[in-house]
C-alpha positions in Angstrom: 69.2 115.5 78.0 71.5 116.4 80.6 75.2 117.2 80.4 77.8 115.8 83.0 81.3 116.8 83.2 83.4 115.0 85.5 87.1 115.8 86.5 89.4 112.8 87.0 93.0 113.5 88.2 95.2 110.5 87.3 98.3 110.5 89.4 101.1 108.1 88.2 104.7 108.3 87.4 103.7 109.7 84.0 100.7 111.7 85.1 102.1 113.9 87.9 105.6 115.4 87.7 107.2 118.5 89.4 109.0 120.8 87.1 112.4 121.8 88.5 114.8 124.6 87.0 117.7 123.4 89.1 118.7 123.1 92.8 117.7 120.2 95.1 115.7 117.7 93.3 112.0 117.3 94.7 110.5 114.3 96.2 109.5 111.3 94.2 106.2 111.9 92.6 104.8 108.7 93.9 105.2 110.0 97.6 103.5 113.2 96.8 99.7 114.1 96.6 98.3 115.9 93.5 97.5 119.6 93.8 94.0 120.2 95.4 91.6 121.9 93.1 90.0 124.9 94.7 88.2 126.3 91.6 86.7 123.8 89.2 84.8 125.4 86.4 82.6 122.8 84.4 83.0 122.8 80.5 80.4 124.3 78.4 78.9 121.3 76.2 79.2 122.6 72.6 75.9 122.5 71.0 76.9 120.7 67.7 78.5 118.1 69.8 75.4 117.7 71.9 73.3 117.4 68.7 75.4 114.9 67.3 75.4 112.9 70.7 79.2 113.0 70.9 80.4 112.2 74.5 83.6 110.7 76.0 86.8 111.6 77.8 89.2 114.4 76.6 92.4 113.8 78.5 94.7 117.0 78.9 98.1 117.6 80.1 97.9 120.6 82.3 100.8 122.6 83.6 100.0 124.2 87.1 102.0 127.3 87.8 103.7 128.0 91.2 100.6 130.3 91.8 98.2 127.4 91.3 96.7 128.6 88.0 96.9 126.6 84.6 99.4 128.2 82.6 99.5 125.5 79.7 97.4 122.7 78.3 98.1 120.1 75.7 95.4 117.6 74.5 96.7 114.0 74.7 93.5 112.3 74.1 91.5 114.0 71.7 87.8 114.1 70.8 87.8 116.8 68.1 84.3 118.2 68.8 85.0 118.5 72.6 88.6 119.4 72.7 88.3 123.1 72.7 85.4 123.1 75.4 87.7 120.9 77.6 90.8 123.2 77.2 88.7 126.4 77.9 87.3 124.8 81.2 90.7 123.5 82.6 92.3 127.0 81.7 89.9 128.4 84.4 90.7 125.9 87.2 92.7 127.0 90.2 94.6 124.7 92.5 96.4 125.0 95.8 100.0 125.8 95.3 102.4 122.6 95.4 105.1 123.5 98.0 108.5 121.8 97.5 111.3 122.5 100.1 109.3 125.6 101.3 109.1 127.1 97.9 106.0 126.9 95.5 106.8 125.0 92.2 105.0 124.3 88.8 103.7 120.9 88.3 102.5 118.9 85.3 99.5 116.6 85.9 97.1 114.7 83.5 93.4 115.6 84.0 90.4 114.0 82.2 87.2 115.8 81.4 84.2 113.5 80.9 81.5 114.5 78.6 78.5 112.5 78.9 74.9 112.8 77.7 72.5 110.9 80.2 69.0 111.8 81.0 68.6 109.2 83.7 71.7 108.8 85.9 74.8 110.9 86.4 77.9 109.4 84.7 80.3 107.6 87.0 83.7 109.3 87.4 86.3 107.7 85.3 88.6 105.3 87.3 92.2 106.5 87.3 94.5 104.8 85.0 96.8 102.0 86.7 99.9 103.5 88.1 103.1 102.9 86.3 104.4 100.7 89.0 101.3 98.7 88.9 101.7 98.1 85.2 105.2 96.8 85.5 104.2 94.8 88.3 101.6 93.1 86.1 104.0 92.7 83.3 102.0 95.2 81.3 105.2 96.7 79.4 103.4 97.8 76.4 100.9 100.1 78.4 104.0 101.4 80.7 106.2 102.2 78.0 104.4 105.4 77.0 104.3 106.6 80.6 108.1 106.3 81.2 109.3 109.7 81.4 112.1 109.9 84.1 115.5 108.3 84.4 114.3 106.2 87.3 111.3 105.1 85.2 113.1 104.4 82.3 115.6 102.3 84.3 112.9 100.4 86.2 111.3 99.5 82.9 114.6 98.4 81.3 115.2 96.2 84.3 111.7 94.5 84.2 112.1 93.9 80.4 115.4 92.4 80.8 114.8 90.4 83.8 111.7 88.7 82.4 112.8 88.1 79.0 113.9 84.6 79.4 110.5 83.7 80.4 108.9 85.2 77.1 108.5 83.6 73.6 111.4 83.8 71.3 109.9 86.9 69.5 108.6 88.5 72.6 112.0 87.9 74.2 113.8 89.8 71.2 111.3 92.6 71.3 111.8 93.0 75.2 115.5 92.9 75.2 115.7 95.6 72.3 113.2 97.7 74.0 115.2 97.3 77.3 118.3 98.6 75.7 116.6 101.6 74.7 115.1 102.2 78.1 118.5 101.8 79.8 120.3 104.4 77.3 117.2 106.6 77.8 117.8 106.6 81.5 121.5 107.5 81.1 120.4 110.5 79.0 117.7 111.7 81.4 119.5 111.2 84.7 119.6 114.2 86.7 122.9 113.4 88.5 126.0 111.3 88.1 124.8 108.8 90.8 121.8 107.8 88.8 123.6 107.7 85.5 126.1 105.5 87.2 123.4 103.2 88.2 122.1 103.0 84.6 125.4 102.6 83.0 126.3 99.6 85.1 122.8 98.0 84.5 123.4 98.6 80.8 126.8 97.0 81.1 125.2 94.0 82.8 122.7 93.8 80.0 125.5 93.4 77.4 127.3 91.0 79.3 124.4 88.5 80.6 121.1 89.5 79.1 121.9 90.3 75.3 125.7 89.1 74.8 125.0 89.2 71.2 125.1 93.0 71.4 128.5 92.8 73.1 130.1 94.9 70.1 127.7 97.7 70.9 128.9 97.9 74.4 132.4 99.2 73.3 131.1 101.7 70.9 128.4 102.9 73.3 130.6 103.2 76.3 133.4 104.9 74.3 131.0 107.5 73.4 129.6 107.8 76.8 133.1 108.3 78.3 133.6 111.1 75.7 130.1 112.8 76.6 130.3 112.5 80.3 134.2 112.8 80.6 134.0 114.2 84.0 132.2 111.4 85.7 134.0 108.1 86.7 131.0 105.8 85.9 131.6 105.6 82.1 135.2 105.3 82.3 135.1 102.5 84.8 132.5 100.8 82.8 134.6 101.0 79.5 137.6 99.6 81.4 135.6 96.8 82.7 135.0 95.5 79.3 138.3 94.4 79.3 137.8 92.0 82.2 139.0 88.4 81.4 141.8 86.2 82.0 143.3 86.9 78.6 143.2 90.7 78.9 143.7 91.3 82.6 146.9 93.3 82.1 145.0 95.6 79.8 142.1 95.8 82.3 144.4 96.6 85.2 146.2 99.3 83.1 142.7 100.8 82.1 141.7 101.0 85.8 144.8 102.6 86.8 144.2 105.1 84.1 140.8 105.9 85.5 142.3 106.4 89.1 144.8 108.7 87.8 142.1 110.8 86.0 140.0 110.9 89.2 142.7 111.0 91.9 140.3 112.7 94.5 137.4 110.1 94.3 137.5 107.5 97.0 135.3 105.1 95.4 137.4 105.1 92.3 140.5 104.5 94.2 138.9 101.6 96.0 137.7 100.2 92.8 141.2 100.3 91.3 142.5 98.5 94.3 139.7 95.8 94.0 140.8 95.4 90.4 144.5 94.8 91.4 143.1 91.9 93.7 140.9 90.7 91.2 144.1 90.2 88.9 145.5 87.5 91.4 142.2 85.9 91.9 141.6 85.2 88.3 145.2 83.9 87.9 146.0 81.9 91.0 149.5 80.9 89.6 150.7 84.7 90.0 154.1 84.4 91.4 154.2 85.5 95.1 156.5 88.3 94.6 154.1 89.8 91.8 151.1 89.1 94.3 153.0 91.2 96.9 153.6 93.9 94.8 150.0 94.2 93.4 148.7 93.9 97.0 151.0 96.7 98.2 150.0 98.9 95.5 146.4 98.2 96.2 146.7 99.0 100.1 148.5 102.2 99.1 145.6 103.2 97.0 143.2 102.3 99.8 144.9 104.2 102.3 144.6 107.3 100.2 141.1 106.6 99.7 140.4 106.5 103.3 142.2 109.5 103.7 139.7 111.1 101.1 136.7 109.5 102.9 137.3 107.7 106.2 133.7 106.5 106.0 134.0 104.9 102.7 132.4 101.3 103.2 133.9 100.0 100.0 137.5 101.3 100.8 137.0 99.6 104.4 135.8 96.3 103.1 138.4 96.2 100.1 141.1 97.0 102.3 140.3 94.4 104.9 140.2 91.9 102.1 143.7 93.0 100.8 145.1 92.8 104.4 143.9 89.5 104.8 145.5 88.4 101.3 148.7 89.8 102.6 148.4 87.8 105.9 148.1 84.8 103.8 151.4 85.3 102.4 153.1 86.4 105.4 155.6 83.8 107.0 156.1 85.7 110.3 153.0 84.7 112.6 153.1 87.8 114.6 152.9 89.8 111.2 150.2 87.9 109.9 148.3 88.0 113.2 148.7 91.8 113.3 147.2 92.2 109.7 144.1 89.9 110.4 143.5 92.0 113.5 143.6 95.4 111.4 141.5 93.8 108.9 138.9 92.8 111.5 138.8 96.2 112.9 138.1 97.7 109.5 135.1 95.3 109.0 133.8 96.2 112.5 134.1 99.9 111.5 132.1 99.2 108.3 129.4 97.1 110.2 129.0 100.2 112.5 128.8 102.7 109.5 126.1 100.3 107.9 124.1 100.2 111.2 124.0 103.9 111.2 122.2 104.2 107.8 118.6 105.2 107.7 116.3 102.2 107.5 
């Protein structure tokens, strides 16, 4: 009998990840190649396993140190009589160091050690498992869920589960929506920076409002807790305020948005969103007296001027100010003043278009 040991390195969102202790985030794993193995020590087939004709694949999560050596192992798919032989072999492997931003870094990857007894032909290498993205695209959510580790993966999975829930059966829909909520919350917890956490919070907010309104009460409790936990980040406070958005509670919504603006006076985007909320209050209630409209729009304009002082290239502030100016022009009885407001609004829109065109494609 001949023993064949085959190495299969599975590179997916769950199987290949860069360890980072801080600083600039590494490139996404799906744009990186796995470390190249330069020393591959085959496993020694245990005699008792050979005698019992035990064969199969042992899957190991291996931590590759910055120097390229295997610093840690964890069996994640076990064949008890073969585990130790697989671990002993993998610990002797050496890889080319992985370089990120000019520095060697540790990585975690999944390797499969295949033990096969075959006197005829060599065993074929194991096929790498489907990638995380491929599983989501195929709606194979049950297989994708154990692979989700990063905030981006949990957010992507939550979106897919929520977006496809209307197409599922009643029982499956309930399961998928419950799972989507869990993944959105996990994305918020794992987010490496406020921007990603903001994306996850806003998607969870949309989930409570549209995907699963039966859970609306949970939204208040969760975002109150989030606002306390992430007190220095605007997103949770903005979402908490937005829960008050309705025709009946518009005054409370505006006051809550103003408080967020006061809490984060140096944030241009927050200033722009507060101004947008002031404008929304008029759109929700078209019968707002003209004097009140002018007061709200003047407040919004002042806030947008401050936002553009903080960030002259804030596209949100530019577009929102253009809309406010056009609203003011619509209230203006003096044709020259109205035309001047329209011209300034168009200038801001043109400026925004130029900034958008400069963005990397």
